[in-house]
N, C-alpha and C positions, 0 to 999 in steps of 0.2 A: 491538481486534483482538489486541493482545498478550495480553490476559487470556484470550481464546478459544484462542490458540495454546498457552499454557502452556509449561512448560520442555522438553517433549519435542521432539526434532528432527523436523521435518516434511518431506515430499517436496514437490516443486514443484507437482504436481497438488493436493495438500492446501492449499498456500498459495494457489493460484489460486481454489479453491472458497471458502476462508475470506475472501479478498480480495473476491470477488464478493458474498458474503453481507454483508460489511461495507458495501460500496457500496450494496446494495439497502436495507439498514437506514438508511443516511444519506439516501437518496432518500425513503424512507418517512417518516422524521422530518421532513425538510425540507418535504415537500409534503402529508403527511397529518396529522401531529401538530401541527406549528407553525401558529399563526394566519397567515393570508395575509400580513399586514403584516410578519411576521418571516421569511418564507421568502426564500431567496436571490434570487428574481426572474429566474432564468435563462430561464424560460418566456416572459418579455417580449421577449427578444432572440434566442432560439434556437428552432428547430423541435423537435418531439418527437424526430425522428431524431438531431439534433445533441445534444440532452440525453442521449439513450441513449448516444451516442458518448462524451460527457463522463463519464458515470458508468462506462462500460466502461473508459475510460482511467484513471479513479480506481481501479477494481478492479485493473487491471494494475499501477498504481503501488503500491498496498498490497502486492500479492504480491511485486513486485520489491524493495520496501523491506524487507519481512520476510525475504526471501531474503538480501539483502545484510547485514542486521543479524545474521543467524544463521550466516553463513559466516565461518569464521575467516580472518584475513588470511594470505596466503601467507608462508611463512618467507622472510625476507630473507637473501640470501646475504651473508655478511660476509667481509671480507678481513682477514687478519692482517697487520698492518703490523709489519715488523721494527723493533725499537727501535734508534735510533742510540746507540751507546755512546761 
């Protein structure tokens, strides 16, 4: 996902779309490309609706993580302490 984002600053909708595409790619690789014995096996414990929810949460997490990584930390207020002489 970081490779797809590149160095350019992105808006939240752009991050959401790229996060969703990354999640879809992960699902496709997990369940279409990988042999069945190497797939995560979520389908054995979860319904299709629950799996869709899990991949949706993954997409939201990708977008939130990218946003957090690209947002500079707030400037910390510093106090000047008078030196004791």
